[in-house]
C-alpha positions as CSV (number, residue, x, y, z in Angstrom):
1,M,-6.4,25.7,25.1
2,I,-6.2,23.8,28.4
3,A,-3.5,26.2,29.6
4,D,-5.9,29.1,28.9
5,R,-8.7,27.4,30.8
6,A,-6.7,26.4,33.9
7,R,-6.6,29.0,36.7
8,D,-3.2,27.6,37.8
9,L,-1.6,25.0,35.5
10,S,0.9,24.2,38.2
11,D,-1.9,23.1,40.5
12,G,-2.7,19.4,40.0
13,P,-6.5,19.4,40.7
14,C,-6.9,22.6,38.6
15,F,-5.1,21.1,35.7
16,I,-7.1,17.9,35.9
17,E,-10.4,19.7,36.1
18,A,-9.5,21.9,33.1
19,T,-8.4,18.9,31.0
20,S,-11.5,16.9,31.9
21,T,-13.8,19.8,31.2
22,Y,-12.3,20.4,27.8
23,L,-12.1,16.7,26.7
24,F,-15.2,15.2,28.1
25,E,-17.6,18.2,28.3
26,E,-16.6,20.6,25.6
27,L,-15.4,18.0,23.0
28,G,-17.8,15.3,24.3
29,M,-15.3,12.5,24.2
30,K,-16.5,9.3,25.9
31,G,-16.3,5.6,26.1
32,N,-18.2,3.7,23.4
33,N,-20.2,1.3,25.5
34,E,-22.8,0.7,22.7
35,D,-20.3,-0.6,20.2
36,Y,-17.3,-1.5,22.3
37,Y,-15.5,-3.8,19.8
38,N,-15.7,-1.4,16.9
39,P,-12.1,-1.1,15.5
40,D,-12.7,2.7,15.3
41,N,-12.5,2.8,19.1
42,T,-8.8,1.9,18.9
43,L,-7.7,3.9,15.9
44,L,-6.7,7.3,17.3
45,N,-7.6,9.3,14.2
46,R,-11.1,7.9,14.3
47,V,-11.4,8.4,18.1
48,L,-10.5,12.1,17.5
49,E,-13.1,12.3,14.7
50,T,-16.0,10.5,16.5
51,G,-15.2,11.3,20.1
52,L,-15.8,7.6,21.0
53,G,-13.1,5.3,22.2
54,L,-11.8,2.5,24.4
55,P,-10.2,3.1,27.8
56,I,-6.7,2.9,26.4
57,S,-7.3,5.1,23.3
58,L,-8.9,7.8,25.4
59,S,-6.2,7.5,27.9
60,V,-3.5,7.9,25.3
61,I,-5.1,11.2,24.1
62,Y,-5.3,12.4,27.7
63,I,-1.6,11.4,28.3
64,E,-0.3,13.1,25.2
65,I,-2.1,16.4,26.0
66,A,-0.7,16.3,29.5
67,R,2.8,15.5,28.3
68,R,2.8,18.5,25.9
69,L,2.0,20.6,29.0
70,A,4.9,18.9,30.9
71,K,2.5,17.3,33.4
72,P,3.5,14.1,35.2
73,V,1.2,11.5,33.9
74,C,1.4,7.9,32.8
75,G,-0.8,5.0,31.7
76,I,-1.8,2.2,34.0
77,G,-2.9,-1.1,32.5
78,L,-5.4,-2.5,35.0
79,P,-6.9,-5.9,34.4
80,G,-9.5,-5.3,31.7
81,H,-9.3,-1.6,31.8
82,F,-6.8,1.3,31.3
83,V,-6.5,4.5,33.3
84,V,-4.2,7.5,33.6
85,Y,-2.1,8.2,36.8
86,Y,-1.2,11.8,37.8
87,D,1.5,12.4,40.4
88,D,3.3,15.7,40.9
89,G,4.7,14.8,44.3
90,E,2.1,16.9,46.1
91,Y,-1.1,15.6,44.6
92,S,-1.8,12.2,42.9
93,T,-4.9,10.5,41.5
94,Y,-6.0,7.9,39.0
95,I,-8.2,9.2,36.2
96,D,-10.6,7.2,34.1
97,P,-11.1,8.8,30.7
98,F,-13.6,6.1,29.6
99,H,-16.0,7.3,32.2
100,G,-15.7,11.0,31.7
101,G,-12.5,11.6,33.7
102,T,-13.7,10.1,36.9
103,L,-11.1,10.3,39.7
104,L,-10.2,7.1,41.5
105,D,-8.2,5.9,44.4
106,I,-6.8,2.4,44.8
107,A,-10.2,1.1,46.0
108,G,-11.9,2.6,43.0
109,C,-9.3,1.0,40.7
110,C,-10.1,-2.4,42.2
111,E,-13.8,-1.9,41.7
112,L,-13.2,-0.8,38.1
113,A,-11.0,-3.9,37.5
114,Q,-13.5,-6.1,39.3
115,V,-10.8,-7.5,41.7
116,E,-10.6,-7.5,45.5
117,S,-7.0,-6.2,45.5
118,L,-4.3,-5.2,43.0
119,D,-0.8,-6.6,42.9
120,P,1.7,-3.7,42.9
121,S,2.9,-4.9,39.5
122,M,-0.5,-4.0,38.1
123,L,0.1,-0.4,39.0
124,V,3.4,0.0,37.2
125,A,3.5,2.7,34.5
126,A,2.9,1.2,31.1
127,D,5.7,2.0,28.6
128,R,5.0,3.0,25.0
129,R,5.7,-0.4,23.6
130,S,3.3,-2.2,25.9
131,I,0.6,0.4,25.2
132,V,1.0,0.0,21.4
133,M,1.0,-3.8,21.8
134,R,-2.2,-3.7,23.9
135,M,-3.9,-1.5,21.3
136,I,-2.8,-3.9,18.5
137,N,-4.3,-6.8,20.5
138,N,-7.5,-4.8,20.9
139,L,-7.7,-4.3,17.1
140,R,-7.0,-8.0,16.5
141,N,-9.9,-9.0,18.8
142,S,-12.1,-6.5,17.1
143,Y,-11.3,-7.9,13.6
144,F,-11.9,-11.5,14.8
145,S,-15.3,-10.6,16.4
146,R,-16.3,-8.8,13.2
147,R,-15.1,-11.7,10.9
148,E,-12.5,-9.6,9.1
149,P,-9.7,-12.2,8.9
150,Q,-7.5,-10.3,6.4
151,K,-7.2,-7.4,8.8
152,A,-6.6,-9.8,11.7
153,E,-3.9,-11.5,9.7
154,R,-2.0,-8.2,9.1
155,L,-2.0,-7.4,12.8
156,L,-1.0,-10.9,13.8
157,K,2.0,-10.7,11.5
158,L,3.0,-7.4,13.2
159,L,2.8,-9.2,16.5
160,I,4.9,-12.1,15.2
161,A,7.5,-9.7,13.8
162,S,7.7,-8.1,17.2
163,N,8.0,-11.4,19.0
164,P,8.7,-14.4,16.7
165,E,8.8,-16.9,19.6
166,S,5.3,-16.2,20.9
167,P,3.2,-19.3,20.0
168,E,-0.3,-17.8,20.6
169,E,0.0,-15.5,17.6
170,Y,0.8,-18.4,15.3
171,K,-2.3,-20.3,16.4
172,Q,-4.5,-17.3,15.9
173,L,-2.8,-16.7,12.5
174,G,-3.7,-20.2,11.6
175,V,-7.4,-19.5,12.4
176,A,-7.3,-16.3,10.3
177,L,-5.7,-18.0,7.4
178,M,-8.2,-20.9,7.6
179,Q,-11.1,-18.4,7.5
180,Q,-9.6,-17.2,4.3
181,E,-9.4,-20.7,2.9
182,R,-5.6,-20.6,2.7
183,M,-5.3,-24.1,4.1
184,A,-1.6,-24.7,3.3
185,D,-0.5,-21.5,5.1
186,S,-2.9,-22.2,8.0
187,L,-1.3,-25.7,8.4
188,K,2.2,-24.2,8.6
189,S,1.0,-21.7,11.3
190,F,-0.6,-24.4,13.4
191,R,2.5,-26.6,13.2
192,R,4.7,-23.7,14.2
193,Y,2.4,-23.1,17.2
194,L,3.1,-26.7,18.4
195,E,6.8,-26.4,17.7
196,L,7.0,-23.4,20.0
197,F,4.6,-24.7,22.6
198,P,4.9,-28.6,22.6
199,G,3.2,-28.7,26.0
200,A,0.2,-26.6,24.9
201,P,-3.0,-27.5,26.9
202,D,-4.9,-27.6,23.6
203,R,-2.3,-29.7,21.8
204,E,-4.8,-32.5,21.0
205,T,-7.3,-30.1,19.5
206,V,-4.7,-28.3,17.4
207,Q,-3.1,-31.6,16.3
208,E,-6.6,-32.8,15.2
209,Q,-6.9,-29.6,13.2
210,I,-3.5,-30.2,11.7
211,D,-4.5,-33.8,10.7
212,N,-7.8,-32.5,9.1
213,L,-5.9,-29.9,7.1
214,T,-3.3,-32.4,6.0
215,H,-5.9,-34.9,4.8
216,W,-7.9,-32.1,3.1
217,L,-4.7,-30.9,1.2
218,A,-3.8,-34.5,0.3
219,A,-7.2,-35.1,-1.2
220,R,-6.8,-32.0,-3.3
221,N,-3.6,-33.2,-5.0
């Protein structure tokens, strides 16, 4: 459909204009500012149904459309935001699908990320794994904010399976399990967190939680 709308698909600005018109004007896709932490904003099937999404989910849709048309795009994970980068060797620009396909230069990216400057590493193309992991993290945060610990638990276990030596996921899993009143499992997760991160800055707080859980479990026996 975009190929039919573009006057010249090989022309970068023409392709971007046709894509943005189709996605953000005809389909009405946009960033969900009113309910930003709704899990539906991350789930691609729901984004396609509702037209509402997060920067990364809307960017993924934009990227996949562009790739099917063999256009040179990639995702860029800015601090606190996600955009699309187009570069065909003759024309390049950053695209912000969350704000209706707004075109950005480096200064615009800095303003969007609310930083004075961007380290070059922040402008490296995000690979598929990092995009998926970022979306999983967004879902985890959504489930915690909506007090849905069972769903948060499932996502945390996916993250742990992906990187078993990452301590932060064990701590958060301990919280999710405690919210479900699964105290013995929560205790194991907090202990694993300190095993992996003995120098944790919150060690005293976590150790206090471990002591409380240990005493609670002992009193139940």
